[in-house]
C-alpha positions as CSV (number, residue, x, y, z in Angstrom):
1,M,274.6,187.9,219.1
2,N,275.6,186.7,215.6
3,I,273.9,187.6,212.6
4,I,274.7,185.1,209.8
5,N,273.2,186.6,206.1
6,I,272.0,184.0,204.0
7,N,271.8,185.1,200.3
8,T,270.0,182.9,197.5
9,L,268.8,183.7,194.3
10,N,265.6,184.8,195.0
11,T,265.7,186.7,198.4
12,D,268.4,186.4,201.4
13,Y,267.4,186.6,205.6
14,P,269.3,186.8,208.5
15,I,269.9,184.0,211.0
16,I,270.1,185.6,214.5
17,L,271.8,183.4,217.0
18,G,272.9,184.0,220.6
19,C,271.5,183.5,224.2
20,N,267.9,185.1,225.3
21,V,267.6,186.7,221.4
22,I,263.7,185.6,221.2
23,S,263.4,189.6,221.7
24,E,264.4,190.3,218.0
25,L,261.7,188.3,216.7
26,K,259.6,191.9,217.2
27,K,261.2,193.6,214.9
28,Y,260.6,191.0,212.1
29,T,256.7,191.2,212.6
30,I,255.8,195.1,212.1
31,S,254.4,194.9,208.5
32,Y,252.0,192.2,209.0
33,D,247.3,192.2,209.5
34,K,247.9,189.0,211.1
35,I,250.8,186.5,212.8
36,L,250.0,182.8,213.6
37,I,252.6,181.4,215.9
38,L,252.4,177.1,215.1
39,S,253.3,174.9,217.7
40,N,252.9,171.6,218.9
41,E,251.4,170.8,222.0
42,D,253.9,170.6,224.2
43,I,257.0,172.9,223.0
44,G,253.5,175.5,223.0
45,Y,252.5,174.4,226.6
46,I,255.5,176.0,227.8
47,Y,256.8,178.6,225.6
48,F,253.6,180.3,224.1
49,R,252.8,182.2,227.1
50,K,256.3,183.9,227.4
51,L,256.5,184.7,223.5
52,L,252.8,186.5,223.7
53,R,254.7,188.0,226.7
54,E,257.5,189.5,224.5
55,L,255.5,189.9,221.5
56,N,252.3,192.0,223.2
57,D,250.3,192.1,220.1
58,E,246.4,191.8,219.6
59,R,247.5,190.4,216.1
60,I,248.3,187.2,217.1
61,K,246.8,184.1,217.2
62,T,248.6,180.2,218.2
63,F,247.4,176.9,216.9
64,T,249.2,173.3,218.0
65,I,249.7,170.2,216.1
66,P,249.9,166.7,217.9
67,E,253.6,165.9,218.7
68,G,256.1,163.7,216.3
69,E,256.6,163.3,212.8
70,K,253.3,160.6,212.0
71,F,251.2,163.8,211.9
72,K,253.8,165.8,209.3
73,N,251.2,164.9,206.9
74,L,248.2,166.3,204.7
75,E,245.3,166.1,206.9
76,T,247.2,168.0,209.7
77,I,248.1,171.0,207.4
78,S,244.6,170.9,206.8
79,T,243.6,171.2,210.4
80,I,246.0,174.7,210.2
81,Y,244.5,175.9,206.7
82,D,241.1,175.7,208.0
83,F,242.1,177.4,211.4
84,M,244.0,180.4,209.3
85,A,240.7,180.7,206.6
86,K,238.2,180.6,209.5
87,E,240.6,183.0,211.2
88,N,240.7,185.4,208.0
89,F,244.5,184.9,207.0
90,S,245.2,186.9,204.8
91,R,248.1,186.9,201.5
92,K,249.4,189.9,203.9
93,S,249.7,187.3,207.1
94,L,252.8,186.2,208.5
95,I,253.1,182.4,210.4
96,I,255.9,181.9,213.0
97,S,256.6,178.5,213.4
98,L,257.9,177.6,217.2
99,G,259.1,173.9,217.9
100,G,261.2,171.4,216.1
101,G,262.2,170.2,212.5
102,V,258.3,168.8,212.1
103,V,257.2,172.0,213.2
104,C,259.6,173.9,211.3
105,D,258.7,171.8,208.2
106,M,255.1,172.5,208.9
107,G,255.0,176.0,209.2
108,G,257.6,176.1,206.3
109,F,255.1,174.2,204.3
110,V,252.1,176.6,205.2
111,G,253.7,179.6,204.5
112,A,254.8,178.2,200.9
113,T,251.0,177.1,199.9
114,Y,248.4,179.0,202.0
115,M,246.9,181.7,199.4
116,R,249.8,180.5,197.1
117,G,252.1,181.7,199.7
118,I,252.8,183.8,202.7
119,D,256.1,185.0,204.7
120,F,256.9,183.2,207.3
121,I,260.0,183.3,210.3
122,Q,261.8,180.2,211.7
123,V,262.2,180.4,215.7
124,P,263.8,176.8,216.1
125,T,263.3,175.0,219.7
126,S,266.1,172.1,219.3
127,L,269.0,171.3,218.5
128,L,268.2,169.3,215.1
129,A,265.8,172.4,214.0
130,Q,268.3,175.1,214.7
131,V,271.2,173.4,212.5
132,D,269.4,171.7,209.6
133,A,265.1,171.6,209.2
134,S,265.0,175.8,209.7
135,I,267.5,177.0,207.2
136,G,267.9,176.6,203.8
137,G,263.9,177.1,202.6
138,K,263.3,173.2,202.3
139,T,259.5,172.4,203.3
140,A,258.0,169.4,203.7
141,V,255.3,166.6,204.8
142,D,255.5,162.9,204.9
143,H,253.1,160.5,202.3
144,P,252.5,157.0,203.6
145,R,254.6,155.8,200.6
146,G,257.9,157.9,201.9
147,K,259.3,161.0,203.9
148,N,258.8,164.2,202.8
149,L,257.6,163.5,199.3
150,I,255.5,166.3,199.4
151,G,257.0,170.2,199.5
152,V,258.5,173.4,197.5
153,F,261.5,175.4,198.5
154,K,261.0,178.7,200.2
155,Q,263.2,180.3,202.0
156,P,262.2,182.5,205.7
157,K,262.3,185.5,206.4
158,A,264.5,185.3,209.2
159,V,265.3,182.8,211.9
160,I,265.6,183.4,215.4
161,I,268.1,180.6,217.5
162,D,268.3,181.1,221.1
163,V,270.3,178.5,222.7
164,E,268.1,178.9,226.2
165,F,266.0,176.7,224.3
166,L,267.9,173.8,224.3
167,K,267.7,174.1,228.5
168,T,264.6,172.1,228.2
169,L,265.6,169.9,225.7
170,P,265.0,166.3,226.5
171,K,268.3,164.5,226.1
172,E,267.8,162.4,223.7
173,Q,266.3,165.4,221.5
174,F,270.0,167.1,221.9
175,F,271.1,163.9,221.1
176,S,269.4,163.7,217.6
177,G,271.3,166.8,216.9
178,M,274.3,166.3,217.4
179,A,274.1,163.4,214.5
180,E,273.6,166.6,211.9
181,V,276.3,168.8,213.8
182,I,278.6,165.9,213.4
183,K,277.5,164.9,209.8
184,H,278.5,168.5,208.9
185,S,282.0,167.6,210.2
186,L,282.0,165.0,207.5
187,L,280.7,167.5,204.8
188,L,285.0,169.4,205.7
189,E,287.9,168.5,203.7
190,N,289.8,170.0,206.8
191,R,289.1,168.4,210.3
192,D,288.9,171.3,212.9
193,Y,285.2,171.4,213.1
194,F,285.4,167.6,213.8
195,K,288.1,167.8,216.7
196,F,286.6,171.2,218.0
197,L,283.3,168.8,218.6
198,M,285.5,166.1,220.4
199,E,287.7,168.8,222.1
200,R,284.1,170.7,223.4
201,R,282.1,167.4,223.9
202,E,282.0,167.9,227.4
203,K,281.2,171.5,227.4
204,I,278.7,171.1,224.5
205,L,276.8,167.9,226.6
206,S,276.4,170.5,229.8
207,L,275.4,172.9,227.6
208,E,277.4,175.7,228.2
209,S,276.2,178.7,226.4
210,S,279.2,179.8,224.5
211,S,280.1,176.1,223.3
212,L,276.7,176.3,222.0
213,I,276.7,179.1,219.9
214,E,280.1,178.6,218.4
215,M,279.0,174.9,217.4
216,I,275.4,176.0,216.0
217,K,276.7,179.2,214.7
218,K,279.6,176.8,212.4
219,S,277.0,174.0,211.5
220,C,275.3,177.1,210.2
221,E,277.8,178.8,208.2
222,I,278.4,174.9,206.4
223,K,274.8,174.6,205.6
224,R,274.3,178.3,204.5
225,E,277.6,177.9,202.1
226,I,275.9,174.9,200.6
227,V,272.3,176.2,200.2
228,E,273.8,179.3,198.8
229,K,275.8,177.5,195.7
230,D,273.0,175.2,195.3
231,E,269.7,176.6,196.5
232,F,267.0,174.1,194.9
233,E,269.3,170.4,195.3
234,L,270.4,170.3,192.2
235,G,273.4,169.3,192.9
236,E,275.8,169.9,196.1
237,R,273.1,170.1,198.1
238,A,272.4,166.9,197.4
239,L,275.8,166.3,200.2
240,L,273.6,167.0,202.8
241,N,272.0,164.1,202.5
242,L,274.9,161.8,204.4
243,G,273.2,158.7,206.2
244,H,270.0,160.3,205.0
245,T,269.4,157.5,202.5
246,Y,269.4,154.3,205.3
247,G,268.3,157.1,207.8
248,H,264.7,157.6,205.9
249,S,264.3,154.2,205.2
250,L,264.5,153.0,209.4
251,E,262.3,156.1,210.3
252,K,259.7,154.3,208.0
253,L,260.0,150.9,209.1
254,F,260.1,152.1,212.7
255,N,256.6,154.3,211.5
256,F,258.4,157.2,212.8
257,E,258.4,156.2,216.5
258,N,261.1,154.6,218.9
259,I,263.5,156.2,216.8
260,T,265.2,160.0,217.2
261,H,265.8,161.1,213.3
262,G,269.4,162.1,214.7
263,E,270.0,157.9,215.5
264,A,268.9,157.0,212.3
265,V,271.6,159.5,210.2
266,A,274.0,158.5,212.4
267,K,273.1,154.6,211.8
268,G,273.4,155.8,207.9
269,I,275.9,157.5,208.2
270,V,277.8,154.5,209.1
271,F,276.1,152.4,206.7
272,E,277.6,155.1,204.0
273,L,281.3,154.6,205.0
274,E,280.9,150.9,205.0
275,L,279.5,151.7,201.5
276,S,283.0,153.5,201.1
277,K,285.1,150.8,202.3
278,V,283.6,148.5,200.0
279,L,283.6,150.6,197.0
280,N,286.8,153.0,197.9
281,G,288.7,151.2,200.3
282,I,288.3,153.1,203.2
283,E,290.2,152.6,206.0
284,D,288.3,150.8,209.4
285,E,290.3,153.6,211.2
286,F,288.0,156.5,210.2
287,I,285.0,154.1,210.3
288,S,286.3,153.6,213.8
289,E,287.0,157.2,214.5
290,I,283.5,158.2,213.7
291,K,281.4,155.4,215.7
292,D,283.3,156.9,218.5
293,I,282.6,160.6,217.8
294,F,278.5,159.6,217.8
295,R,278.7,157.0,220.8
296,S,280.5,159.9,222.9
297,Y,277.7,161.9,221.9
298,G,274.8,159.2,223.0
299,L,274.0,157.8,219.4
300,N,274.0,153.8,218.9
301,S,275.1,154.3,215.0
302,N,275.5,150.6,214.4
303,P,273.1,149.6,211.4
304,I,270.7,147.3,211.8
305,Y,269.9,144.1,209.2
306,Y,266.8,143.9,206.9
307,P,265.3,141.5,205.4
308,E,266.6,142.3,201.6
309,K,263.2,142.7,199.7
310,I,262.3,144.9,202.9
311,L,265.3,146.8,203.3
312,L,265.0,147.6,199.2
313,D,261.4,148.3,199.1
314,V,261.6,150.8,201.5
315,M,265.0,152.7,199.9
316,K,262.8,152.9,196.1
317,K,260.5,154.8,197.7
318,D,262.5,157.5,199.2
319,K,262.6,160.2,196.9
320,K,266.5,161.1,196.8
321,N,266.3,157.7,194.3
322,S,265.0,157.8,190.7
323,F,264.8,155.4,187.7
324,D,265.4,152.7,190.0
325,K,268.6,153.6,191.2
326,I,269.3,154.0,194.9
327,N,271.5,157.2,195.6
328,F,273.7,157.6,198.3
329,I,276.3,160.1,199.8
330,L,280.1,158.4,200.0
331,F,283.6,158.8,200.6
332,D,286.4,158.4,198.3
333,K,289.8,157.5,199.6
334,N,290.7,161.2,200.5
335,K,287.3,161.3,202.7
336,K,286.3,163.5,200.7
337,V,282.2,163.2,200.0
338,Y,280.2,162.2,196.8
339,K,276.7,161.5,195.4
340,D,276.9,158.3,193.3
341,S,274.4,155.6,193.0
342,V,275.0,152.1,193.7
343,E,274.4,148.4,193.1
344,V,271.9,146.1,194.5
345,K,274.5,143.2,194.9
346,N,277.1,146.3,196.8
347,I,274.1,147.4,199.5
348,L,273.0,143.9,200.3
349,E,276.3,143.5,200.9
350,V,276.7,145.9,203.3
351,N,273.8,144.8,204.8
352,N,274.6,141.7,205.6
353,L,277.5,143.0,207.7
354,F,275.1,143.8,210.4
355,S,273.5,140.3,210.6
356,S,273.9,140.0,214.5
357,R,271.7,143.2,215.0
358,Y,268.2,143.0,213.6
359,I,264.1,143.0,214.8
360,K,263.0,140.1,216.6
361,G,259.3,139.5,217.4
362,I,258.8,137.6,220.9
363,I,254.7,136.8,221.2
364,D,253.4,135.1,224.2
365,I,249.7,133.1,223.7
366,G,248.4,132.8,227.4
367,T,244.9,132.0,228.6
368,N,243.9,135.1,228.9
369,S,245.8,137.3,226.7
370,C,247.6,137.6,223.3
371,R,250.8,139.6,223.9
372,L,254.0,141.2,221.3
373,F,257.0,142.3,221.9
374,L,259.4,143.9,219.3
375,A,262.9,145.0,220.0
376,Q,266.2,146.0,218.1
377,V,268.7,143.2,219.4
378,Y,272.9,142.1,218.9
379,E,273.4,139.0,218.8
380,D,276.5,137.8,219.5
381,R,277.5,134.6,222.4
382,E,274.1,135.7,223.8
383,I,271.6,138.4,222.7
384,K,271.0,141.8,224.1
385,I,268.1,144.1,223.8
386,E,270.2,147.5,222.3
387,K,266.3,149.1,222.3
388,E,263.0,147.8,222.8
389,I,260.4,149.3,220.0
390,S,256.6,148.2,221.1
391,K,254.8,145.9,223.5
392,D,251.3,145.4,222.4
393,V,248.4,142.9,224.6
394,E,244.7,142.1,223.2
395,I,242.2,140.3,225.8
396,V,241.6,137.2,223.4
397,K,240.5,134.8,226.3
398,L,241.8,131.3,223.9
399,G,241.4,129.7,227.4
400,E,238.2,130.3,227.7
401,D,236.3,126.9,228.7
402,V,239.1,124.8,228.6
403,N,238.8,123.8,232.3
404,K,235.2,122.3,231.5
405,N,235.5,120.3,228.1
406,G,239.3,120.3,227.1
407,Y,239.2,122.3,223.6
408,L,239.8,125.2,222.7
409,K,236.8,127.1,221.3
410,K,236.4,127.1,217.5
411,E,235.6,130.9,219.1
412,A,238.5,131.5,220.8
413,I,240.8,130.3,218.0
414,K,239.5,132.4,215.5
415,R,239.7,136.0,217.8
416,T,243.0,134.3,219.1
417,I,244.0,134.0,215.1
418,D,242.5,137.7,213.8
419,C,245.0,138.9,216.8
420,L,248.0,137.0,215.1
421,K,247.7,138.3,212.4
422,K,247.6,141.5,213.2
423,Y,250.7,140.9,215.3
424,K,252.4,139.3,212.4
425,E,251.6,142.3,209.6
426,K,253.1,144.5,212.7
427,A,256.0,142.6,212.7
428,D,256.7,142.4,208.8
429,K,256.3,146.3,209.0
430,F,259.3,147.1,211.2
431,G,261.2,144.3,209.4
432,A,261.2,141.6,211.7
433,S,264.3,139.1,210.8
434,K,262.5,136.3,212.8
435,V,258.7,136.4,214.6
436,I,259.0,133.3,217.7
437,A,255.4,132.5,219.6
438,F,255.4,130.5,222.7
439,A,251.6,128.9,223.8
440,T,251.3,128.6,227.6
441,S,248.6,126.6,230.0
442,A,245.7,127.1,227.8
443,T,247.1,125.2,224.9
444,R,249.0,122.9,226.7
445,D,245.8,121.9,228.3
446,S,243.7,121.3,225.4
447,Q,243.2,118.4,223.5
448,N,242.9,120.0,220.0
449,R,245.9,122.4,220.3
450,E,247.7,120.7,217.1
451,E,245.3,122.3,215.3
452,F,245.5,125.9,216.5
453,L,249.1,125.5,216.4
454,S,248.9,124.5,212.8
455,Q,246.9,128.1,212.1
456,V,249.7,129.5,214.0
457,R,252.2,128.6,211.3
458,D,250.0,129.1,208.3
459,I,250.2,132.9,209.3
460,G,254.3,132.0,209.5
461,I,254.6,132.2,212.8
462,D,257.2,130.0,214.1
463,I,255.1,128.4,217.3
464,R,255.9,126.2,220.6
465,C,254.0,125.3,223.1
466,I,256.0,124.8,226.2
467,T,256.0,123.5,229.9
468,G,254.6,126.0,232.8
469,E,258.6,125.4,234.0
470,R,260.2,126.5,230.9
471,E,257.7,129.7,231.0
472,A,259.1,130.3,234.9
473,Q,262.2,129.9,233.8
474,L,261.4,132.9,230.9
475,N,260.2,134.7,233.5
476,F,263.0,134.7,236.0
477,L,265.6,135.1,232.7
478,G,263.3,138.8,231.9
479,N,263.7,139.6,235.4
480,S,267.7,138.7,235.7
481,I,268.2,141.7,233.0
482,V,266.7,144.1,235.8
483,F,267.5,142.5,239.0
484,K,270.7,140.5,240.9
485,D,269.6,140.0,244.0
486,R,267.7,137.1,245.5
487,I,264.2,137.2,244.0
488,L,260.9,135.4,243.7
489,V,259.1,135.7,240.2
490,L,255.8,135.4,240.9
491,D,253.4,134.5,237.2
492,I,249.9,134.8,238.0
493,G,248.5,134.1,234.5
494,G,245.5,133.2,232.7
495,G,245.3,129.3,233.4
496,S,248.8,129.0,235.4
497,T,250.7,130.4,238.0
498,E,254.8,130.1,238.3
499,F,257.2,130.8,240.8
500,T,260.9,130.7,240.2
501,L,263.3,131.6,242.7
502,G,267.0,132.7,242.1
503,E,270.2,135.5,242.0
504,N,272.1,136.9,239.7
505,G,270.9,135.2,236.8
506,N,270.9,131.4,238.2
507,I,267.6,130.0,238.7
508,E,267.3,127.6,242.2
509,F,264.0,126.7,242.3
510,T,260.8,126.9,239.5
511,K,257.5,125.2,240.1
512,S,254.4,125.9,237.3
513,I,250.5,125.2,239.4
514,N,247.7,124.9,238.0
515,I,245.6,127.9,239.1
516,G,244.9,131.5,237.4
517,A,242.8,134.3,237.3
518,V,240.4,132.4,234.5
519,R,240.7,128.7,235.6
520,G,239.7,130.5,239.6
521,T,237.2,132.5,237.4
522,E,235.3,129.6,235.9
523,R,235.6,127.3,238.9
524,F,234.1,129.6,241.2
525,F,232.7,132.4,240.4
526,P,231.3,131.4,237.0
527,E,228.1,133.6,237.5
528,Q,230.1,136.4,238.5
529,N,228.6,135.3,241.9
530,Y,231.3,136.6,244.4
531,T,229.7,135.3,247.9
532,E,232.0,135.1,251.1
533,E,231.5,131.5,250.9
534,N,232.5,131.1,247.5
535,I,236.0,133.4,247.9
536,E,236.7,131.4,250.9
537,E,236.3,128.0,248.8
538,C,238.5,129.9,245.9
539,R,241.2,130.7,248.9
540,N,241.2,127.0,250.1
541,W,241.6,125.8,246.8
542,I,244.9,127.9,246.6
543,K,246.3,127.0,249.7
544,E,246.1,123.6,249.1
545,M,247.5,123.6,245.2
546,I,250.5,125.6,246.5
547,S,251.8,123.7,249.5
548,G,254.1,122.7,247.4
549,V,255.9,125.8,247.5
550,K,255.3,126.7,251.6
551,F,258.6,125.9,252.3
552,L,259.8,129.4,250.3
553,K,258.2,131.1,253.2
554,D,261.6,130.7,255.2
555,N,263.7,132.1,252.0
556,N,265.0,135.6,251.9
557,F,264.1,136.9,248.7
558,T,262.4,140.1,247.0
559,L,259.1,139.2,245.7
560,V,258.9,140.1,242.1
561,G,255.0,140.4,240.3
562,V,254.9,140.6,236.4
563,A,252.0,140.3,234.0
564,G,248.6,141.2,233.9
565,T,247.1,140.3,237.4
566,A,250.3,142.0,239.3
567,T,250.4,145.3,236.6
568,T,246.7,146.0,236.7
569,Q,247.3,146.3,240.5
570,I,249.5,149.2,240.6
571,S,247.8,150.9,237.3
572,V,244.6,150.7,239.5
573,Q,245.9,151.9,242.7
574,K,247.5,154.8,240.8
575,Q,244.5,155.6,238.9
576,M,245.9,155.3,235.3
577,E,243.5,157.1,232.8
578,I,246.0,155.6,230.2
579,Y,248.6,152.9,231.2
580,D,252.1,154.4,231.5
581,S,254.6,151.1,231.5
582,S,257.5,153.7,233.4
583,E,255.7,154.3,236.3
584,V,254.0,150.4,236.5
585,H,257.8,149.5,236.3
586,L,259.4,148.6,239.5
587,S,256.6,150.3,241.5
588,K,256.1,148.7,245.1
589,I,252.3,147.2,246.1
590,N,251.9,145.9,249.8
591,L,249.5,143.4,251.0
592,D,247.1,146.6,252.6
593,E,247.0,148.1,249.0
594,L,246.0,145.3,247.4
595,R,243.2,144.3,249.6
596,Q,241.9,148.0,249.3
597,N,241.9,146.8,245.6
598,L,239.8,143.7,245.8
599,Q,237.7,145.7,248.1
600,L,236.8,148.1,245.4
601,F,236.7,145.4,242.5
602,L,234.1,143.7,244.7
603,S,231.9,146.6,245.6
604,C,231.3,147.0,242.0
605,D,229.2,144.8,239.4
606,G,230.4,143.7,236.5
607,E,229.5,146.7,234.7
608,K,230.4,149.0,236.7
609,R,233.9,147.3,237.6
610,K,234.9,147.6,233.8
611,E,234.4,151.8,234.6
612,I,237.3,151.7,237.2
613,V,240.4,153.7,236.4
614,G,243.3,151.5,235.7
615,L,241.5,148.5,235.3
616,E,240.9,147.3,232.0
617,A,238.1,146.4,230.8
618,K,238.5,143.0,229.2
619,R,240.1,142.0,232.1
620,A,237.3,143.3,234.7
621,D,235.7,139.9,234.4
622,V,239.0,138.1,236.0
623,I,241.0,140.7,238.1
624,I,238.7,139.2,241.4
625,A,239.8,136.2,240.6
626,G,243.7,136.8,239.9
627,T,244.0,139.5,243.0
628,I,242.6,136.6,245.4
629,I,245.6,134.9,244.6
630,L,247.9,137.2,244.5
631,I,246.8,137.8,248.1
632,T,246.5,134.6,249.3
633,I,250.1,133.5,248.0
634,M,251.4,136.2,249.5
635,E,250.0,135.6,253.0
636,E,251.4,132.1,252.9
637,L,254.4,132.9,252.0
638,G,254.9,135.9,254.6
639,V,255.2,138.0,252.5
640,D,254.2,141.9,253.1
641,S,255.1,143.5,249.8
642,M,255.7,143.4,246.4
643,L,257.8,144.8,243.4
644,V,256.0,144.9,240.2
645,S,258.1,144.5,237.2
646,E,257.6,144.9,233.6
647,S,260.1,142.7,232.6
648,D,259.2,139.3,232.3
649,N,258.7,136.3,229.5
650,L,258.8,138.1,226.7
651,N,262.1,139.7,227.7
652,G,263.3,135.9,228.8
653,A,262.2,134.5,225.1
654,M,264.0,138.0,223.2
655,I,267.3,137.5,225.2
656,I,267.7,133.2,224.2
657,K,268.3,131.8,221.1
658,E,266.0,129.0,221.4
659,V,262.5,129.5,223.3
């Protein structure tokens, strides 16, 4: 067991570090009337029982908050106050923060503010919290206008760091913590700690206890030295913000989702290294060395290009900046760090260095649904998806009655435009440099498509109406990322169905046919009248329409189904109350299972069908026709099973320069 004592002007406290040292917690809880253990739902589920058994104390109450940075706000803090007040916690009570950085920050904030301040102890369970958030007495919550805008300095009574917690930490979160560890090594003028991290990389990544303890001890000692000199961040402590000006801006733009704090800090450090190159002429070799160590610990440290107004606006809202100055931690020629404000022209010069990495938005405007895909991409000779940010889908029924009258209805256009406005707003919030939309069968079949396309352009979205063959190609491109063997990609949409055959990224055959879930429903089941006669008429229509692709029956391929009709079959089969794309992607389903799904859909009337677990209510009126199309195609092609892929025309459009 290691004890690191921190001595500030107002108090002193120990950091207790080792394996299975959680038992040390009990000696620090003796003199309190009540004890609250605060955690998030995930950590509480894993560790509450162990901690309660270890402390064996009737004074203890537990409370959980939702998981994630987006809940680190005054609204969540208020729920903790309410609980403590209801349970009669007093000034002689104690709060124990059990969790990662968010829990440590919030537990400390409650300790600093409840009844003008009560004692708190930090029990950090993530590497990030163990080397950073739990130490030094900075407590804060976020505000819609910025990260950690509301906070107070208050030191804990003790910090208990047990490396055994790291054994259950997801890899991504461990890598996130390593960004702060690497940051600490860059604050030192000597290179010993940096070399240690390089030489012990395999042992650290394999979670060898002795290496973890040695590493965490060194990071804690570095932070202790800085905190003791500058408890309230009036000078040298600001150096701990290395990478955080740009990093916090990224987290805000990502809405604190789909990016870890560590990845954001790693990108921020590289941004500041490039600034230091512009201002101080530091060497490319030094920058490459830092990027290499981040890469070796599973961190993508490449900054992202943002339109200048978006980047500057979010940076100026950071609490570290004042008087319209944007402060960074920079490196001088001797690789020593210092704090300074940087002119806007230099910030934009460095931002432009990363113009090949940006946020891109793709929107698929189909007959039944409208979908948005946001991703971080890297564009060189080809475009690669580096990180998927989000996928959204909304049922808009743009193609409602297009089969009957050949026009997009005004109310259908309005529904779609309202959806697209929300998508554009979301893309702008993430700082997307490009937002491109493509419209498919409903739009291309309508006589008033130019009216609709013009309204979309007025929103500020770059849109084009594409052919069925182009849609098929995009589907295949999206799946060429996943599959290298011979595949037939099948996309049953609302108004058309696309077939694409190919191997290893090369397309052999494409065909778009005007059969689809909405088209089939309107033609054969307009009153939701699923009689055997109507179903047979629908099947005969499908067989006739696909006669031109029946030659595929003799080909050797894996059938890959994409989009709503296919993915819904899996979510219904697995009875997903909440849709989980990771569970759907690459799932296999056979004809018998599809027929079981069809019987389930047919056994319910329209309203009851909406209650089927795994079936989106807004898709309930077209899923029967879609399933009949899918089953009939598989039977006609002699295919017994299908793989379902979440990679489709959205992914395909994401990786090409021109849709």
